[in-house]
N, C-alpha and C positions, 0 to 999 in steps of 0.2 A: 385091619385091610387097609394095605398100602395106599396113599394117594398117587396118582396118575396125574404126569403133564399132560396139559389141554392138546399139545401136538400128536400125543398118542392115537387120539380119537377123533382129529380132526378129519375132515373128509369133503371131498370134491366131485362134484357130478356137471358134465356138460350134454345138453340136448339142444339139438336143432329145432326152430320154431318151424313149424309145417301149416298149409293150410288149414286143416281140419283142426287146429289148435286155437285157431283165431275167430275173432268175431269180425264183423261187416266193415269194421275200420280198419282191418289186416293186421289187429294187434293179439296179441295172446289173451285170452281169458284167465281172468283174476283167479277163477275156481281150478283151473289148469296148473297155475303156479302155486297155488295153495297144496295141491295134490303134491306136486314136486318137494314143496317143503316139508311136508310132513313127513314124506318117505325119507328123505334126507336126515332129518331129524330123529327119526327113530333108528335109522342104521347107526348114525354117529353115539347117539345113547346105549343103542345095544354094544357097539365095539368098546363104549367106556365101563359099561356095568358088565359086560360078560353074561348079559340075561337077555330074556325076551322083555320087550316094553310095551307100554300103551301110552298113548297121548291123553294127558290129563287136562290139557288145555293148550289152548293158542291163545297167548296172552296178547300179543300185539302184532299186528301187519300193517306196514305202509307201503303201500304203491306209490313209489318216488317218479317212476317213468315208465313205459311201455316197451316191450319186444315186439319186433314185426317178423314177419314171414321173411327166413330165410337167415336171421339173426341166429346165434348160438347163445342159450341160457347156460350160465355158470352158476351153477349153487357151490357155495361154500360154508361148512356148519361146524360148531365147536361145541361140547358143553361147558358153561361159562362158571356153574356154581352148581354145588349138589347138597342135597338134605340128606335124610337116612336112606330113602328109596327112591326120591325122586331127583331129577335133574333139568336143570334149564338149557335148552339149548337154542345159542343164536345163529340165525341163517341170513345170509346176503348173498342176494342175487344179481347178478351182471347180465346185461345183453351186450356181446360182441357183434358187430358188424365184420366181419372176417373180411371183406373186401374192400372195405375204406381203412381198417387197423384203429376203430374206434371202438371204445367201452365205456359203458356208463352203469351206475348203480340203480336197478330198478326197484329192488322190495327189499324190507329188511323185515325180520320177524324174530320172537322170543315166543318159545313154546315150552311145555313143561311135559316131560315123560317121566314116567314112573315104573321101575323094573318090578318084573312080577316073577314069582316062581311057578312050576308046574300046575300048582294047586290054584293060582291066579291071586294068590296075595303077596303083597309088596315083600321085596327082599334089599338088604341093605347095598349101597352101592358105595365106591370108593370115593374118597374126596378128590377134588380137582387140583392141579400146581399151575397156576398161569406163570407165564414166563412173558412174553412181549408187552409192550407198554398197553397194545388195545385190548390182551387178555386180562392184564392186570385192572384196566378201566371197566370192562365189562364184569370181572368179579367183584370190585370196590361198589358197582351201582347195581349189583343183584337185589341186594337186601331192600332197597327201593323200590325195586320191581316185585317183589314178593311182596310187600306191604301193599302195592295197588293190587295185586291178583286177589289177596286175603280180602280187602275192602269191597272190592267187584263182586265177591264169592257171597260176602255177607249181605249188600245191598239184593242180590237176587234171591236170597230164601224166604 
């Protein structure tokens, strides 16, 4: 199975923040952002693996700032590292005030997605080739994140 450049499966989605998406402070619900993150991570992993995927874990979510009603949320996702059947996916979320022309990072997240066949069992995925400096750094640091995931899993047993 040939390795695939990160850019091949990189995805972007943009959504408008509406009043029903927000809390009493007028900022988007964290759970809504999590749903968007899970969706784009799955799409990105499916594109990379050419297979159905399941979410194995949401490894980290850092809410750095909030998005308000009327702002556009832009989600960017890419596969940073692969295992035999698993893929680490990095998602960065931006809030854009389209009227003021201002953008800020609101959320960063790492998820692990697993490719599965029709029988529901894991299937092999291609390796990933990082090209940009950011992609290379995410690839280089993936082993540390994997160790942290495994450590947390052992603690929860």
